[in-house]
C-alpha positions in Angstrom: 151.2 173.8 -5.9 154.1 174.9 -3.6 152.7 177.4 -1.1 156.1 178.4 0.3 156.8 181.8 -1.3 160.6 181.6 -1.1 160.9 178.0 -2.2 160.7 177.2 -5.9 159.4 173.8 -7.0 162.3 173.6 -9.5 165.5 174.8 -7.6 169.0 175.2 -9.0 171.7 173.6 -6.9 175.4 174.5 -7.8 178.3 172.7 -6.2 180.8 173.4 -9.0 184.4 174.2 -8.0 185.2 176.2 -11.2 188.1 174.0 -12.1 188.3 172.8 -15.8 190.5 170.4 -17.7 191.9 172.2 -20.7 191.8 169.0 -22.8 188.1 168.5 -22.3 187.4 172.2 -22.6 189.1 172.3 -26.0 186.9 169.5 -27.4 183.9 170.4 -25.3 181.4 170.7 -28.2 182.5 167.5 -29.8 182.3 165.6 -26.5 178.8 167.0 -26.0 177.4 165.8 -29.4 176.2 162.4 -28.0 174.4 164.1 -25.2 172.9 166.7 -27.6 171.5 163.8 -29.8 170.2 162.0 -26.8 168.6 165.0 -25.2 166.8 165.7 -28.5 165.4 162.2 -28.6 164.5 162.3 -25.0 162.9 165.7 -25.5 160.6 164.3 -28.2 159.6 161.5 -25.8 159.1 164.0 -22.9 156.8 166.2 -25.0 154.7 163.2 -26.0 154.4 162.1 -22.4 153.4 165.7 -21.4 150.5 165.4 -23.8 149.3 162.4 -21.8 149.9 164.4 -18.6 147.8 167.2 -20.1 144.9 164.9 -20.8 145.1 163.3 -17.4 145.2 166.6 -15.6 142.3 168.0 -17.7 140.0 165.1 -17.3 141.1 163.6 -13.9 142.7 166.5 -12.2 145.8 164.4 -11.3 148.9 163.4 -13.2 150.4 159.9 -13.0 153.6 160.3 -10.9 155.6 157.8 -13.0 155.0 159.9 -16.1 155.8 163.1 -14.3 159.1 161.7 -13.0 160.0 160.7 -16.5 159.6 164.3 -17.7 161.3 165.7 -14.5 164.3 163.5 -15.1 164.5 164.8 -18.7 164.5 168.4 -17.3 167.3 167.5 -14.9 169.3 165.8 -17.7 168.9 168.8 -20.0 170.3 171.0 -17.1 173.3 168.7 -16.9 173.9 168.8 -20.7 173.5 172.6 -20.9 175.8 173.1 -17.9 178.5 170.9 -19.5 178.2 172.4 -22.9 178.4 176.0 -21.8 181.1 175.3 -19.2 179.1 176.0 -16.1 180.3 172.5 -15.0 183.4 170.4 -15.5 182.8 166.7 -15.4 181.2 164.7 -18.2 177.5 164.1 -17.3 175.8 160.7 -17.2 173.0 159.8 -19.6 170.4 159.0 -16.9 169.8 162.5 -15.4 170.7 161.3 -11.9 170.9 163.9 -9.2 174.7 163.9 -8.8 176.1 166.7 -11.0 177.8 170.0 -10.0 174.9 172.0 -11.6 171.7 170.2 -10.8 168.0 170.9 -10.0 165.8 169.8 -7.2 162.3 169.2 -8.5 159.0 168.9 -6.5 156.3 167.3 -8.6 152.8 168.8 -8.7 150.5 165.8 -9.4 147.4 168.1 -8.8 147.1 171.3 -10.8 144.4 173.8 -11.7 142.5 172.6 -14.7 142.2 176.1 -16.0 145.9 176.7 -16.0 146.5 173.3 -17.5 144.1 174.0 -20.4 145.8 177.3 -21.1 149.3 176.1 -20.4 150.7 176.7 -23.9 149.8 180.4 -24.2 150.6 181.0 -20.5 154.1 179.4 -20.9 154.8 181.2 -24.2 156.4 184.3 -22.6 158.6 182.2 -20.3 159.7 180.0 -23.2 160.6 183.1 -25.3 162.6 184.5 -22.5 164.2 181.1 -21.9 165.1 180.9 -25.6 166.8 184.3 -25.4 168.7 183.3 -22.3 169.6 180.0 -24.1 169.2 177.8 -21.0 168.0 174.3 -20.8 165.8 172.1 -22.9 163.1 173.7 -25.0 164.3 177.2 -24.3 167.9 176.5 -25.2 167.6 174.2 -28.2 168.3 176.9 -30.7 171.4 178.0 -28.8 172.6 174.4 -28.7 172.4 174.2 -32.5 174.1 177.5 -33.1 176.8 177.0 -30.5 178.6 174.7 -33.0 180.6 177.9 -33.7 182.5 177.5 -30.4 186.1 178.4 -31.0 185.5 179.2 -34.6 183.5 182.4 -34.6 185.0 185.8 -35.2 184.1 188.7 -33.0 182.3 190.5 -35.7 178.7 191.5 -35.5 176.4 191.7 -32.4 173.5 189.9 -34.1 175.3 186.6 -34.1 175.8 186.7 -30.3 172.2 187.6 -29.8 171.2 184.6 -31.9 173.4 182.4 -29.7 171.6 183.4 -26.5 173.2 184.7 -23.3 174.3 181.3 -22.1 176.1 180.4 -25.3 177.7 183.9 -25.5 178.9 183.5 -21.9 179.9 179.9 -22.7 182.0 181.1 -25.6 183.9 183.6 -23.3 184.2 180.8 -20.7 185.7 178.5 -23.3 188.6 181.0 -24.0 189.0 181.8 -20.3 189.1 178.2 -19.3 191.7 177.3 -21.9 193.9 180.2 -20.6 193.3 179.8 -16.9 192.2 176.2 -16.4 189.1 177.4 -14.6 185.8 179.2 -15.5 185.5 182.7 -14.1 182.8 182.7 -11.4 180.8 185.5 -12.9 180.4 183.7 -16.2 179.6 180.4 -14.4 176.9 182.1 -12.3 175.4 183.8 -15.4 175.2 180.5 -17.3 173.8 178.7 -14.3 171.1 181.4 -14.0 170.1 180.9 -17.7 170.0 177.2 -17.2 168.0 177.4 -14.0 165.4 179.7 -15.6 165.2 177.4 -18.6 164.6 174.4 -16.3 161.7 176.3 -14.7 160.2 177.3 -18.0 160.5 173.7 -19.4 159.1 172.1 -16.2 156.1 174.5 -16.2 155.4 173.9 -19.9 155.7 170.1 -19.7 153.4 170.0 -16.6 155.9 169.0 -14.0 154.9 171.9 -11.9 152.2 174.6 -12.0 154.4 177.3 -10.4 155.0 180.0 -13.0 158.7 180.6 -13.7 160.4 183.5 -11.8 163.2 185.4 -13.3 164.3 187.0 -10.0 168.1 186.4 -9.8 168.0 186.2 -6.1 165.7 183.2 -6.2 167.0 181.5 -9.4 170.6 181.8 -8.4 170.9 182.7 -4.7 174.5 181.4 -4.7 175.6 184.2 -7.0 177.2 187.3 -5.4 178.2 190.4 -7.3 181.6 191.8 -6.5 182.1 195.4 -5.5 182.5 197.7 -8.6 183.0 201.5 -9.1 179.8 201.5 -11.2 176.8 200.2 -9.4 173.1 200.0 -10.2 170.7 201.9 -7.8 167.1 200.9 -8.2 164.4 202.7 -6.3 161.6 202.5 -8.9 158.1 201.2 -8.1 156.5 198.8 -10.5 153.4 200.9 -11.1 153.1 202.5 -14.5 150.8 205.0 -16.2 149.0 203.2 -19.0 148.9 206.4 -21.1 152.7 207.0 -20.9 153.3 203.3 -21.5 151.2 203.3 -24.6 153.1 206.2 -26.1 156.5 205.2 -24.6 158.4 205.0 -27.9 157.2 208.3 -29.2 157.9 210.0 -25.8 161.5 208.6 -26.0 162.3 210.0 -29.4 163.6 213.4 -28.1 165.8 211.6 -25.6 167.2 209.3 -28.3 168.1 212.2 -30.5 169.8 214.0 -27.7 171.5 210.8 -26.6 173.1 210.4 -30.0 174.2 214.1 -30.2 175.7 214.0 -26.8 177.5 210.7 -27.6 179.5 212.5 -30.4 180.9 214.8 -27.7 181.4 211.9 -25.3 183.4 210.0 -27.9 185.8 212.9 -28.3 186.0 213.2 -24.5 186.8 209.5 -24.1 189.6 209.9 -26.7 191.1 212.8 -24.8 190.6 211.0 -21.4 192.3 207.9 -22.8 195.4 209.9 -23.9 195.6 211.8 -20.6 195.2 208.6 -18.6 198.1 207.1 -20.5 200.2 210.0 -19.3 199.1 210.6 -15.7 197.4 207.3 -14.9 194.1 208.9 -14.1 191.1 210.4 -15.9 190.8 214.2 -15.1 187.8 214.9 -12.9 185.9 217.3 -15.4 186.1 214.7 -18.2 185.1 211.9 -15.8 182.0 213.9 -14.7 181.1 214.6 -18.3 181.4 211.0 -19.4 179.7 209.7 -16.2 176.7 212.0 -16.8 176.2 210.5 -20.3 176.5 207.0 -18.9 173.8 207.8 -16.3 171.7 209.5 -18.9 171.9 206.6 -21.3 170.8 204.3 -18.4 167.8 206.6 -17.7 166.7 206.7 -21.3 167.1 202.9 -21.7 165.2 202.3 -18.5 162.4 204.6 -19.7 162.2 203.1 -23.2 162.0 199.5 -22.0 159.5 200.3 -19.3 162.0 199.5 -16.5 161.6 203.0 -15.2 158.3 204.8 -14.8 158.8 208.6 -14.8 159.9 210.7 -17.8 163.7 211.3 -17.3 165.6 214.6 -17.4 168.1 215.5 -20.1 171.2 216.1 -18.0 172.0 212.6 -16.4 172.2 214.1 -12.9 173.1 211.6 -10.2 170.1 210.5 -8.2 167.6 212.1 -10.5 166.0 208.9 -11.8 164.7 205.8 -10.0 166.9 203.6 -12.2 170.3 205.1 -11.8 174.1 204.4 -11.6 176.3 205.3 -8.7 179.7 206.0 -10.2 182.8 206.5 -8.0 185.3 209.3 -8.5 188.2 208.8 -10.8 190.7 206.1 -9.6 194.2 205.3 -10.6 194.4 203.2 -13.7 197.3 201.1 -14.9 198.7 202.5 -18.1 199.1 199.1 -19.7 195.4 198.3 -19.1 194.4 201.7 -20.4 196.5 201.2 -23.6 194.7 198.0 -24.5 191.3 199.0 -23.1 189.4 198.5 -26.4 190.7 195.0 -26.8 190.1 194.1 -23.2 186.5 195.4 -23.5 185.6 193.1 -26.4 184.3 190.2 -24.1 182.1 192.7 -22.2 180.8 194.0 -25.5 180.0 190.4 -26.6 178.1 189.6 -23.4 176.4 193.0 -23.4 175.2 192.4 -26.9 173.7 189.1 -26.0 172.0 190.6 -22.9 170.6 193.4 -25.2 168.3 190.8 -26.9 166.9 190.0 -23.4 166.3 193.7 -22.8 164.1 193.9 -25.9 162.2 190.8 -24.8 161.6 192.1 -21.3 160.7 195.5 -22.6 158.1 194.2 -25.0 156.6 191.9 -22.3 156.7 194.8 -19.8 154.9 197.1 -22.3 152.0 194.6 -22.7 151.9 193.9 -18.9 
């Protein structure tokens, strides 16, 4: 087991330059079909080999390195296929899982593992596999997303449930498909998000298939240390501790009901305020400060309620959305000048963000349920 706290045994390595060929992007799913078939067959073989590894680790305490390398190569190959399919990488991957792809993983084998963790590996890995499935990353976690992603370029933008079923990586890949066709490159934010999903999926798969005994981490700073968030007028401020009162956690949903009712009632007024702010911004190029403060307070309040409901925040939130009043908060800059043309088409321009937000919403439910039990 790797004793270095900041070094994961399955590490994501990204050297992608974001450039994409429009021709290969347009036919990306069809070009990936041979790889999808091969990764499915290889996955069946890898699972069978992992059963042998399980028996060897339980009875001998060590795993044959040759068999572990076979499974580890499958994990690496699945990362390549996922990255190609979801447009986190450009070139066509090879079929051998060699360590020479723009989105790759470095894997340190763990031939000796705790017998107790090996015996209970399936129930221990189940939460990570569920989260990996929601993220739609590599191998076992992302297989459902691979199947449903056949809707690339053909799906309409109706209904959030469809994008939640696709997984975060596939939803981001769908947006990257359109962006790459238009720009000839994948936006870095989408590439980094897809790479994060793929990297976590590789960790979950490697842990489940006994390549390593280090439990997967979802910490973005460790899974995707190459990613860097750009400056934005709306920023998350997190000062919450991870300690929770078991009593308030047990009744968390009931305690949130008054907030949910107030959130909906307040939203009716916010919707009217947004309509007025949109019309005024079209005329003067800026949202009036009173309307900005009113809408921003609701945005902060919605964040406080969501954090409390999904056990991301600990204390009971207030009802006014005051800045700095909750340990999971948003810092929102004062009104800035906005281009009228962008304001005019704001709803249309926001659709990609809504699609991605909807997919991430499924992860929020998964994390909230796991956090409740924890």
